[in-house]
C-alpha positions, 0 to 999 in steps of 0.5 A: 293072806298078807297086805302085800297079795291083798294089795296085789290081788286088788291091783290085778282086779283093778286093772281088769275092769273089776272093782272090788270097793273091800279094798278101797280105803275110801270106803273100808270099815275101820279094822287091822287092814286098814290100819295098815293099808292107811300107814302104807300109804302114809308112808309111801305118800311123804314128800321125800318118799315120792321123789325117790320114785322119779327116777321109776316113774321115768323109766316106767313111763318112757317103757311105756310109751315106748311099747305103745309106739312099738305096737299100738293095738295092744294098749290096754296089755300095755298099760295095765303092764304099766299100772302094775308096775307102778303099784308093785314097786 
């Protein structure tokens, strides 16, 4: 399994309420998977990288809020979709 599908699976499990600490970078043992995850986090969390995500964050947040206003009874579904969109972007 590659790192992208590992991350997608971990995100899906977290959003569904089934926490799997094998994918938590803070609790993982040092390994090739940890090194790849750490490198991805480092590159993604640099100031220049974060600034490039701002337009997407604003758009996705507006979509999320609009969905809540339209169907407040589906809040959990909207939240899950919002989080997955942010993680998988």
